[in-house]
Backbone bond lengths (Angstrom), bond angles and torsions (degrees), N, CA, C in turn:
res aa  C-N    CA-C-N  psi(-1)  N-CA   C-N-CA  omega(-1)  CA-C   N-CA-C  phi
1 M - - - 1.432 - - 1.526 110.98 -
2 S 1.243 115.79 132.03 1.452 121.84 -179.40 1.523 109.38 -112.90
3 E 1.300 115.16 127.99 1.465 119.48 176.78 1.521 108.66 -109.13
4 S 1.279 116.44 138.20 1.462 120.01 174.42 1.523 107.95 -115.06
5 R 1.308 114.89 131.67 1.461 120.33 179.18 1.521 108.52 -114.47
6 Q 1.281 114.01 141.30 1.458 119.81 -179.98 1.523 108.39 -103.53
7 I 1.300 115.84 129.53 1.459 121.35 178.95 1.514 107.83 -105.73
8 S 1.319 115.67 127.61 1.464 119.24 178.18 1.526 108.77 -108.30
9 V 1.298 115.34 133.14 1.461 122.41 -179.88 1.515 107.16 -119.60
10 S 1.322 115.50 126.14 1.462 117.89 178.29 1.529 108.70 -97.48
11 K 1.282 115.67 133.70 1.459 121.68 178.44 1.518 107.49 -111.70
12 K 1.323 115.24 107.75 1.462 119.67 -178.34 1.514 112.84 -97.02
13 G 1.301 117.59 -19.11 1.456 119.96 -179.75 1.523 112.14 91.62
14 V 1.297 115.43 -168.09 1.457 122.05 -177.36 1.526 108.91 -88.04
15 P 1.325 117.57 132.77 1.463 119.42 178.28 1.535 111.92 -62.85
16 T 1.296 115.91 143.18 1.464 121.41 -179.22 1.519 111.73 -60.94
17 I 1.321 117.16 -37.16 1.469 120.00 -179.16 1.532 110.91 -64.54
18 A 1.334 117.68 -32.17 1.469 120.86 177.81 1.525 110.44 -68.48
19 I 1.314 116.86 -41.10 1.470 120.54 178.18 1.521 110.27 -65.29
20 L 1.320 116.94 -40.71 1.459 121.52 178.29 1.531 110.82 -64.56
21 A 1.328 117.25 -43.54 1.463 120.89 179.32 1.529 111.16 -62.76
22 L 1.323 117.38 -43.81 1.459 120.15 178.23 1.527 111.76 -64.84
23 G 1.328 117.04 -35.23 1.459 120.46 176.75 1.518 111.91 -64.25
24 V 1.327 116.84 -40.74 1.467 120.99 178.40 1.527 110.61 -66.64
25 I 1.342 116.34 -42.50 1.465 120.12 178.45 1.529 110.48 -63.51
26 F 1.326 116.93 -41.70 1.464 120.81 178.40 1.529 110.97 -62.80
27 A 1.326 117.13 -44.79 1.467 120.55 -179.04 1.526 110.96 -64.62
28 A 1.318 117.20 -40.40 1.465 120.31 178.68 1.525 110.33 -65.80
29 G 1.326 117.20 -42.22 1.465 120.59 178.16 1.512 111.92 -64.64
30 L 1.315 116.98 -39.82 1.465 120.71 177.89 1.522 110.92 -63.44
31 F 1.331 116.61 -39.65 1.464 119.63 177.05 1.523 111.04 -64.12
32 V 1.328 116.59 -45.70 1.462 120.40 -177.64 1.526 110.90 -62.70
33 V 1.321 117.26 -46.02 1.458 120.31 -177.20 1.521 111.82 -75.02
34 G 1.320 117.41 -41.03 1.447 119.46 -170.54 1.504 117.66 -95.84
35 F 1.325 117.24 -30.55 1.459 117.28 -169.21 1.519 115.39 -125.89
36 D 1.315 118.71 -11.50 1.463 119.47 -175.78 1.521 110.64 -69.01
37 Q 1.308 115.90 126.78 1.462 122.72 176.35 1.525 109.61 -125.65
38 G 1.326 115.72 39.68 1.456 120.57 -179.64 1.513 113.19 107.43
39 H 1.322 117.69 -0.03 1.456 121.11 -175.03 1.527 113.13 -64.61
40 I 1.322 117.32 -40.83 1.463 119.92 -176.05 1.519 110.87 -67.99
41 F 1.317 117.23 -49.91 1.465 119.76 -179.30 1.521 112.68 -74.59
42 S 1.318 118.25 -12.94 1.465 119.10 177.81 1.525 111.36 -66.74
43 L 1.327 116.57 -20.98 1.469 119.64 176.01 1.520 110.97 -65.64
44 V 1.330 117.00 -28.51 1.458 121.72 -177.95 1.528 110.98 -103.60
45 Y 1.343 117.58 -47.31 1.459 122.19 -173.11 1.526 114.17 -92.97
46 G 1.303 117.58 -11.52 1.459 120.25 -179.30 1.522 111.67 77.54
47 E 1.319 115.81 -147.61 1.468 121.91 -175.72 1.531 112.93 -64.42
48 Q 1.324 118.00 -24.89 1.467 121.60 179.97 1.525 111.60 -60.85
49 A 1.317 118.10 -29.19 1.468 121.73 -178.63 1.524 111.49 -64.66
50 F 1.333 117.89 -30.02 1.462 120.58 179.06 1.533 111.02 -71.83
51 D 1.315 117.74 -22.28 1.461 121.07 176.68 1.527 111.84 -87.01
52 D 1.338 116.99 -35.50 1.465 121.14 -175.77 1.524 112.95 -79.53
53 L 1.308 119.02 -38.65 1.468 124.34 178.33 1.527 113.05 51.98
54 F 1.336 116.82 53.17 1.463 121.34 -177.74 1.525 112.44 -57.92
55 I 1.315 117.48 -51.40 1.466 120.62 -176.78 1.524 110.41 -68.32
56 H 1.309 117.19 -36.77 1.465 120.52 177.53 1.524 110.43 -58.64
57 E 1.306 116.30 -46.85 1.464 120.18 -179.30 1.518 111.59 -68.96
58 L 1.327 117.54 -34.59 1.454 121.55 179.24 1.526 111.52 -67.04
59 T 1.323 116.99 -37.64 1.469 121.26 -175.60 1.529 112.32 -106.17
60 H 1.312 117.87 17.07 1.464 121.90 -173.42 1.531 112.99 -56.30
61 D 1.323 117.62 -52.68 1.463 119.91 -177.40 1.527 111.35 -67.53
62 M 1.326 116.65 -34.88 1.464 120.01 178.11 1.532 109.87 -65.40
63 R 1.315 116.98 -35.48 1.469 120.41 178.22 1.521 110.90 -61.40
64 H 1.323 115.66 -46.59 1.464 118.84 -179.93 1.521 111.30 -66.37
65 A 1.335 117.32 -38.83 1.463 120.37 178.97 1.532 111.54 -64.80
66 A 1.331 116.30 -31.71 1.464 120.36 179.39 1.528 111.99 -84.35
67 G 1.328 118.08 -5.81 1.446 121.38 176.92 1.516 115.02 93.08
68 F 1.324 117.96 14.13 1.461 120.33 177.62 1.535 108.78 -90.62
69 P 1.312 117.41 122.13 1.462 118.68 173.92 1.523 108.83 -76.92
70 C 1.316 117.16 142.60 1.458 117.58 179.86 1.518 113.18 -136.42
71 H 1.317 117.73 1.61 1.466 118.39 173.55 1.501 109.33 -162.09
């Protein structure tokens, strides 16, 4: 006797909240790499962060590779 069983697989796709979360992470990363000129660390260091530009210097080569002019 041979039995055949049918397996059903439901495909629901990607949850909307996951797409939204990835979009927020992407936008934050784009800001940090492309546009930050001391804004993030200014929350902690104050006006000195605009002179030091820690994140700018850390991501400098990546900025140029991505096509962002920075000087």
